[in-house]
N, C-alpha and C positions, 0 to 999 in steps of 0.2 A: 485509413489507417491497414496493418496485413492482420491485426484480426478482429475476429466477432465478439462481441458482447457476449453474446454467450461461454468462448474461449474465453476472454480477460475473468468471466465471471469465474469458472473451472476453476483456472490459475488462484484467483482468489481464494477461492474454498479451500482449495489445498496448504494455499501458503498460512493462513492460520489454524490449521488443523496441524500443522509442523511447527508450528509456532507457538501451539497450546496457549492462544491469546483468546479470551475470554469475550465470546460476543451471541447476545439474542439471534438466535436460527430459523424462531422464529418468527424475525421481519427478516422483510425480504431483502436483498443484495442487489444498489443499486451501481451501475455501471458512466461515466460520462469521461466524456474523450476529452482530452486538453492539449492541446498542439504548442502553448503558446511561451512565454520564455517565465521560467513558476522560480523563485529563489526559495523555495522549500528547502532545496537538497543540499546537498554540500558545499556547491559554491552555483551561484547563476549561471544557471546553460539554456539552449533550448530541447526541448522536451519531445518525442510526442509519445504520452501517456493515455492510462485512463488511470481514471479517478476513482477507488468504491469508499460508499457509506458504508462502516460499519456501527450500528448504534448495537452495547454493548454494556449501553443498563437503560432503564425506557427513558433518562431525560441526556443521556450525555454519549455523542458518537469521537468518532476516531477516523482519519480515510488513510487509504490504503493505496499506494501508488503500486501502479502497474510497468513497463514500458514497452511499447506496444513493437517497435523492433524485434527484443528476444525475448520478449513474455516474462520475464524478472523482476520480480518487486523492487522496488525501488527503496520506500520510505515510508511507515505511516506515522502519519501525524497526528494529536489530538493534547487535548487541553492541557498537560501535564507534561511531553516531549515527545520529540522526533525519531525517533527508530531505525536507524539505516540499515538496510537491508541490502546482504547479499549472498548473491546462490550461489554454491561451489556446485567444482566438476561434482561427486558426487549428488547433486540434487540434494542436499544438506543447507541451510541458510543461517549466517552469521547476522549476531544483530550489537547493533552499536546504541545504545538508548541516552542523546543528550539530554537533559532535564533542562528548562529551563529555567535560571536564572542563576545556572552552574556553569563554569567557564571551562 
């Protein structure tokens, strides 16, 4: 892995801040290295990434994926939608929301 867990967690906190994503800041974020085929992205792909578990209510989780090679956010996956993320050159993040059941 190119990034350390601490570096990825710092990136994750910055991404969540930029997106104004509501989560329980009293619960520690955890990062898990993912280096297998994962089809949650826009197409099945091999990706080396970190998965960060985010608790945003006591009974609900979301997962943020961060590319290990670039440190760019890729996706937020939760029970209602996938939020595809694109990091712009100026550091802003664009998001495309695909809710489950929508075509």
